[in-house]
Structures are given as C-alpha cells and as structure tokens.
N, C-alpha and C positions, 0 to 999 in steps of 0.2 A: 412398709418399714416405719417404725417410730424412731424419732430422733430427739435427743434431749441436749440442749445447749446449757451448760452449767456456769453460773457465777460470772456472767458477762456484765459489763456496764451496758445496759440496753438503752439505746437512744432512739426514740420514735417520735419525731416532731409532730406527725399527724395526730397523735394521741396524747401529746404532752407527757411522754414517759421518759424519764432519765433516772436510772437507778440500777443497783446490782440485783439482777434477777435471773431466773431460769426461763427457758423457752421450750415448751413441749410441742413437737410437731408429729402429726399423724395424718395419713390419708392425703398428703400433699398440702395440708393447711395447718395453720397455727391453732393448736388445741388449748393452750393455756400459757399465760405469762404470770409468774408469781415468784416470790422468794421460796427457795428450798422445795422445789417440786420433787416428790419421791416416787412418782409413777415409774414403772419399769419401761425400759426403752431398748430397742435393738442396737442403737449406737449412741454413745455419749461423747460430746465434745467438751473438754475442759477449757473454758474461755476466760478463766481468771486472768485479770489484767488486760483483757481485750475488750474492744467495742463490738457490740452486735447492733446493727441498724437494718432498716429496710434495704433490700437490694436496690441498687441505683438504676434509675430509668434514664437512659440516654436517648434523647429525642432527635438526634442528628448523627447518623452513622452511615458510612458508605461501605457496604459489604462486597460490592463489586460484581456479585453474581446475579444474573447471568452476563457473560461476555468478557469479563476482565479477571478471570480466575487466577491469572498469573500474578495479580497484585494481592488478591484476597478472595476468599470465598465464604459461603455461609458457615461452613464448619470452622475454618480457621479464625474468621472474624468473631464468631460468637464465643470461641474458646478464649481469644484475647479479651473479650468483654468480661467473662466470668473471672478471669485472672485479675481483673481490676475491680471486682465486686459488682459489676453491672449485670443485672438479671433480666432487663428488658431493653430492647433497642428498637428505634424506628429507622428503617433503612430507606435511604434516598433512592429516587427512581432513575438516576442518570447512569443506567446500565446499557447493555447492548444485547437484545433490543431494549429500548426504553420501556419502563413500566407505564404504559399508556393504554393498556387494555386488560381485560379480565384474564386472558390466558397467561400472561406474564405474572400477574398477581398470584394466580393459582399455583404456578410453578414455585414461586418464592415461598408461599405458605406451605406447600407440600414438602419442599426441600428442607425448610426450617424444622418441620416436625420430624423429619428423617435424620437430619445431620446436625441440627442446631443444639448448642449447649444452653441457650437461654431463650426467653420469649422474643419472638421477632414480629414486629408490627410494620407492614409495608406502607409507604407513602406512594401514591400514584402521581404521575406527571399532571401538571395543569394543562399542558398543550401536547398535541400529538408530536412525537419525536422531539419534544422540548424545543420546537422551532419557534414558538411564540406566536403562532398564526391561528391554528384551529384547536378548539377545546378538545380535550381527551374524552374517553368514554367513562366519565366519572360515575355514572349510575351503576353500570355493570361492575366496575372496579370496586365500588363500595360493597356490592353484594358479595364480591369475592374476597373481601377482607381488608381493604385499605382503611386507614383511620385519618388520613390527611392528604392534601394535594400540595405539590411543590414542583417547580422546575429547577430545583437547587442545582447549582453548577452554572446556571444561566438565569438572568432575569427575564421576566415577561416585559419586554420593552414597550410594547403597544398598550397604551393606557386603556383603550376600549376593550381589548382582549382581556386585560386584567379585571376590568369592571364586570364583564360577562362571566368571567371565571368566579369572581366573588359572589355574584348573584346565584349562580348555579350551586356553588359550594354551600351557600347559606340554605338554599332549599333542601339540600341533601344532608345538612347537619355536619358538614365536613370542615375541618380547620384548614385555612390557607396558610402555608408556610412560605414566606417570601424571601427569596434571594434578592435583596434590594441593591441594585447596582446600575448606574447610568454608564453604559458602555461607551458612549460618545465622550464622556468626561474621562473615563479610564484611558482611552486613546492609546492603548498599547503599553500602559504603565505596568511594570513588573514588580514594584515594591512601593511602599509609601513615599509620596512626594515630600521631600524634606532634606535636611542636612545630609543624612546618610546616602540618599539616592544621588545627591549632587557629588558627594565625595567619591562614590563608587562609579560615577558616570553612567548610571542606569536611569531609564525613563521612569518617572514617578506616577503613581496612582493617587490622585488627591482625595482627601477625606470627604470632600463634598460629593464625590461620585457615589458614595454610600448614602450620606445623609439626605441628599436631594431625593433619591429614590425611596428612602424610608418615608419621607414626608409625603410623597405622592401616594404611596400605598396606604398610608394612614388616612389620607383624604378620601381615597376610594372606599376604604372600609367604613368610614363615617357615613358616606353617601349611601352605601348599599346595606349597611347593618351586618356585614359579614364578620365572622371571627377571624382575626388576623394575628399571625405570629411572625415576628421578624427574626430571621435566623442570624446567627453569628455577628452580633452587634460589636463594632470595633472602634467607633469614634465618639468623641464627646458630644458632637452635634446630634448624632443618632440617639444617644441616651437621653438627651434633653428633649428631642422630638417625641419620644415615647412617653417620657415623664409628663410633658404638657398634654399629650393626647389622653393619658389616663386621668388626668385632672378634669378633662372635659367629659369624661365618661365613655370614651371610645373603648370598644371591645377589642383591645390590642394587648398582646403579651410579647415578650422577647426573651432571647437567650444570648449568652455569650459563651465563649470557649476559654479553657484555661490559658492558652497562649496570649489571649487579649488582656488578661489581668496580671500576667507574670512576665511577659517579654515585650521589648520594644523593637523598633526597626534596627536598632544597633545589633541585634542578633544576626542580621544578614551580613555584617562586616566580614571580610574575607571571602565574600561571595558564597556564603553558606546556604546552599540550596535547600537544606532541611528547614530553613527559616523563610522559604518562599511559600506563602500561603495566600489564599484569596477568601475574604478581604485580607490585605497585607497587615503585618505587624505595624503598629502605629507609633506615635510619639508618646513621651511620658505623660503629657496632659491627657491623652486619650486613655491610657492605662488608669490614671487616677480617676477619670470620669466613669469608667467601667466599674471600678471598685466601689465608687460612691453609689452607682446605680444598683449594685448588688446589696450594698448596705441599706439603702432606703427603700428597697422593694421595687424600684423601676425595672430592674433586670430580674425576671422571674426565675429563670432556670440556668443551670450550667450544663452544657452539652459539649461533646468532644469535637464534633465535625471530623471524626475519625476518617482520614482520607489516605489510605495506603497507596504507595507507588513503588514499582520495582526500582532497584538501585540504579539501573541504566537510565531511568527517567529522571533521576536526581543527580547522578554523578556526571553532569554535563554543564555547559555554560549556564550561568544563572538565568539569563534571559530566556533560554530554551527549556529550562527545567519545568517539570510539572508542578502545579500548585497543590499544596496540601501537606498535612502532617498526621501521623498516627497519634492516637491519644487515649484509647480505651484503658490501657494499663497504667497510665500516669495521671489520670484525671483526679482521683482522690488525693494522691500524694501532692500534686500541684496545688490543690485547694488547701490542704493542711499547711503546706510550706509557705505559700504566698498570700493566703487569706487568714487562716486561723492563727498561725504563729505571730504574725505582725499585729494581730488584734483587730483586723478589719471585720471578720465574722467570728461568731462562736462556732464550735464544732457542731452544735445542734443546728445552727443556721446553714452551715455548709451542707450537712446531710439533707436538710429540707430542700435546698436548691438542687440537689442531685436525686431526690426521690419523690417526696410528696408533691413538690411544686410542679415538676414536669408531668407527673401523672395527672394532676388536676388540669393542667393546660390541655392535655390530650384526652381527658375524659376516661382515663384508664383506672380500673380498680386495682392499682398497684401502689407501691411506695408507702405501705403501711404494715404494721405488725399487729393489727387488730385481730382478736380471736375470730377465727373463721375465714380470715383472709388467706390468699395464696402464700405459702411459706417460701418467699423470696427474701433471702437474708445475706448480708455481707458481714463477716466477722474479721476485724482488722486490728492491727497494732498501730495506734496513732502516733507512737513515739519512735518506731523503728526507722532508722535512716538507711537509705540504699542509693547506690549510684546507677543511673540509667545506662545500661550497656546493651548495644544492639543484639548481641548473641543471646541475651536473656529475655528478650521480648518474644512473645508467643505467636504473634501474627506473622503472615508471610512476609510483609514489608516492614522495614525498620526505620523509616524516615521520621524520626522524632526530633523535634527541636531541643529536647532536653538531654540528648546524648552527652554523656560525660558530666552531667550535673548531679549533685546530691539532693535528693528529695526526702521528705519525711512522711511516713505512713505506708504500711504494707498490709495487703490483704492476705489472710491466713486460710480462711474457709469461705466458700460461696455455696449457698443452698438455693436451688431453683425448683419451685413446685414440690418442695419437701425432699428433694434428692441432693446429696452432696456431689457437686461437680468440680470443686477445687478443695 
C-alpha cells in the first residue's frame, strides 16, 4: 500500500526539517518528502494544520507480559503506545518469568510480531531472576533479540556484580540501563521525604537514595568503559551528577519521565495512590532541575516508565499500593503542556527528546523521517486540549497521575512500518 500524507507541518529534528510538506510512503518506508507530491497513492491523509513527526521511541515501558497480563499485555500495551504516537518501545524485563534467558526473549519477540501494534525491542535482565546475585545469560539473549540489559524495578545493589555486568555488557556491545536506588536509604519509604510526607504521616524516601546510587553507577561505568544509561532521573543531585560525568567524558546518558517535569510530591495529597511512583514524585527544586537538564542536554531522552497496575492494586491504602503510572497516551501532551507551552523547550526539541535522541542512545535506526527509513510517523494536533479520563485510555490499566487534568496535544494518526494503526 502506498500512503500520502498531505500538507503537514513536518518536523524531523534528525534531519533539520521543519516545513509544510507532503510525505510519500511505500513498501513500509519513506519514499519522498517534498512540497506538493502528486504521485498516486492508495490512501491519502489530509494533515493540513497538523504536525507530522517521526514516531516516538519510548525506551522504558512495562508491557507486563509474560506473567502479569491482568495489568497489561503486548497487544494492549502496544495499542496504548500507538494511540500516543509511540511507534517503538523497549520493554523492561521484570515479568514472570523474568526476561533472563533466550527462551523468554524469543517469546516476547514472537508475540510482538503476532499481536503488537508497534515495534517492540526487549531488554534483558542484568541478573538471574533480578535477584542481584548471578549474571543473566546475556550472550544468548542478545542473539535472541535484546538491545539492552536492566534490572529495572530493582537496583543491582552489589557493586561487584554491577561491575561484572558492565564489563560483560561492554564486551557484547549492550547498553546497561540502571535503576539507581539505594534500598538501605529508601528504608521502606513510600513517597518523597519532605513536607508532604510529614503532613501525610508517610515514611519518606530521600532524594539521596537515588543520587548516591547514580554516582556509584557512573563511577563503575568510568572504570569499566561501559555504556551506561540512567533510568527515570528524578532529583536535582542526579541531574548534576550526570552533567558532571558528561563533562568528564563519561559514556553516560539518562532519561526522565513526564511526571518528573510536571508534577511534585503534592500530587500525593489526599493519599492519591496514582501519584505513588518509584522513584517518587519529588520537590519543586527537583522538577526545576529536571527541566533545566532537558534544556541544556544533560537529560537526553523522555521516556514514560509506563507501569500499568490493576485498580485493586491502586485503590488501597497508599503505603500498600503498587508503584507506577501509565504514560504512553499522555507523554506527548504532557511534554507540550508542561515544557513547550511554558517555553522550556521548543516543539522541535520535545520531538527530538522523544524520537531521535532515544533512538541514538539505543543505537536504533528509528526516530527519523529520512528517505529510505522505516515509515514510523506520528501525526498530531499540537493545539487540541483534552481532559484525561480513565474510560478513554486504551490500555488495560488506568492508573494515570493526570486523571482529571487538561492537557494539550492530541495524536490523530499513527503509522508503523508504513501501515496506519491509528
């Protein structure tokens, strides 16, 4: 099928494109980008007044399959993704069984081809069972399709195990994605340690529990020469640690999630369990530091850390509720609402943080509208306002911290490998 997108404002930061253009797609790839393409097409999308950008690359998603399909599965999670303009996801390995061997990787790859609406790239666990003790079968998992390793959901607390993991990952050319957290400092904390935790009578999780672990992982990466990526950065000290490491020439990158640049610990008031996330929502100074990190390039990418949970896991006492929030369908709108509208980032910069930048970190040939590239495209209205309502979210779980809030920016069409999926 040939597809022609007409009269869109095409924004492709990877190729410095920003203009009113047509996009011709055929054979699953981009055939041409130019003003007034007149070639015949099987399907035409009139995108006048809309933005067409590379499909977004979300490098931190929990699809929950295998093992937790009651929360989300590959089909529902990837459909939620494309509804948010996300055309490629990296799925985290904290499933049941854990993605620590080739057989589980092969299951995810096969199921994604069968039922997935977007491109799915698995991450394998760093350690067997994510227990932090014995290294996983990285070699065979790479042969089966992983593009990174992570024990996300838990840190690798043993520094020597992390050193050996980075050495092996370096030899295999794999990115190490670190869930940086000192569990001894967390000490059972369920939200950010601060004024709000004191007011609510909840045990606090101090910001240093993240930043100390970030600093350790950076030190190990510098010693081993491994490629390190810090997941879900949430604190001012973590941003500064990455900034300083980059100035030293360390091969380190990092991501943040929309809730860390848009919400503070105050969102947990009223014991709102949809605002219970790990790392927790932090203080205003941390939000400001994350935004500045995005502005100056310290924070490379925006990822969702999409973490679906069944309503019964959230509709309980705050301290017992599961950590995490869904985010695939709200990421673009949160970026426009809280970064572009206030002038922190341009729309081009936001698109880059969600497409070209994460693709570069992962070494994926995605996040670009270059002729010959895979036709992964998001078409959206940057001005349309909408209210986040649980019933209108497309994933199985509805645990969004933005429920009831008005956001700006709505996806209208999503194209994956040349096929219209939204």
